[in-house]
C-alpha positions in Angstrom: 0.0 0.0 0.0 1.1 3.6 -0.5 2.9 5.5 2.3 1.4 9.0 2.7 3.8 11.9 3.1 2.5 14.6 5.4 5.7 16.5 6.4 8.4 16.6 3.8 6.3 16.8 0.7 8.6 18.9 -1.6 9.2 17.1 -4.9 6.9 14.2 -4.1 4.4 13.5 -6.8 0.6 13.2 -6.3 -0.9 9.8 -6.3 -4.6 8.8 -6.4 -4.1 6.1 -3.7 -3.0 8.8 -1.2 -6.5 10.3 -1.3 -7.8 7.8 1.3 -5.3 9.1 3.8 -6.4 12.7 3.3 -2.8 13.9 2.8 -2.1 17.4 1.7 -2.0 17.4 -2.0 -2.5 13.6 -2.2 1.3 13.0 -1.9 2.7 9.5 -1.3 5.2 7.0 -2.4 5.8 3.3 -2.5 9.0 2.5 -0.5 10.4 -0.2 -2.8 14.1 0.2 -1.8 13.4 0.4 1.9 11.0 -2.5 1.8 13.6 -4.6 0.1 16.2 -3.8 2.8 13.8 -4.8 5.6 12.8 -7.9 3.7 16.4 -9.0 3.5 16.9 -8.3 7.2 13.9 -10.3 8.2 15.0 -13.3 6.0 18.5 -13.1 7.5 17.0 -13.0 11.1 14.9 -16.1 10.2 18.0 -17.9 8.9 19.9 -17.0 12.2 17.0 -18.3 14.3 16.9 -21.5 12.3 20.6 -22.1 12.8 20.0 -21.6 16.6 17.4 -24.4 16.5 14.3 -22.2 16.9 11.0 -23.2 15.3 10.5 -20.9 12.3 6.7 -21.3 12.2 6.4 -19.9 15.8 8.6 -16.8 15.3 7.4 -13.3 15.5 9.1 -9.9 15.7 9.0 -8.9 19.4 11.1 -5.8 19.0 12.0 -3.5 16.0 14.1 -0.4 16.3 15.7 2.0 13.9 18.4 4.5 14.8 20.5 7.0 12.9 24.0 5.9 12.1 27.0 8.3 11.6 26.8 9.7 8.0 29.4 8.6 5.5 31.1 11.9 4.5 32.3 12.4 0.9 32.8 15.5 -1.2 31.5 16.7 -4.5 33.1 19.3 -6.7 31.0 22.3 -7.6 31.3 25.1 -10.1 33.9 27.9 -9.6 36.3 25.7 -7.6 33.9 25.1 -4.7 33.6 21.8 -2.8 30.2 20.7 -1.4 29.4 18.0 1.2 28.0 14.7 -0.1 26.9 12.7 2.9 24.9 9.5 3.1 22.2 9.0 5.8 22.5 5.4 6.9 20.5 3.7 9.7 21.0 1.0 12.3 18.0 -1.4 12.0 17.4 -3.9 14.8 15.0 -6.8 14.9 14.5 -9.2 17.8 12.6 -12.4 17.0 10.9 -14.5 19.6 9.0 -17.8 19.6 5.3 -17.7 20.5 4.7 -19.8 23.6 1.8 -22.1 23.9 -1.2 -20.3 25.4 -2.5 -21.2 28.8 -6.1 -22.4 28.8 -8.6 -20.3 30.8 -9.7 -21.9 34.0 -13.3 -22.7 34.5 -15.3 -20.2 36.5 -15.9 -21.0 40.1 -19.3 -20.5 41.5 -17.9 -19.0 44.7 -16.3 -16.0 43.0 -18.8 -13.4 42.1 -18.6 -10.4 39.8 -15.5 -8.1 40.4 -16.4 -4.9 42.2 -14.4 -1.7 42.6 -12.7 -0.7 45.9 -15.3 2.0 46.4 -18.2 -0.4 46.1 -16.5 -2.8 48.5 -16.0 0.0 51.0 -19.7 0.9 50.8 -20.6 -2.7 51.6 -18.3 -2.8 54.7 -19.8 0.5 56.0 -22.3 -0.1 58.8 -25.0 2.5 59.3 -25.4 3.5 62.9 -28.6 5.2 64.0 -31.6 5.3 61.8 -33.2 8.6 62.5 -36.7 8.7 61.1 -38.2 11.8 59.5 
């Protein structure tokens, strides 16, 4: 599906699919390159888990994190003898895969336990009225 762009929209073309997200100017893109990188990382993580003896069918991503990495600095040569910076913007992407554990079955309801009540309601039940004063 399309990824809507709401903040940095300069130079991003308008797409009809972005209308459903009500973005300014219907701007959006399909992150083909980034999705390919993430796909490769997930397949690598699955291969690592398989080599560690984990069950691949029970794996799920329990943690995903992306941080900025130090930029790779290069230089580009401009007109009139000037030099400009030419830096890449890499990232550190981290995935932690875990195995789903077997769910615990719910215990049968006991007749002795009633409906849960709040602390305030329990305090009202404990309160004993003293004196009845009739009108």
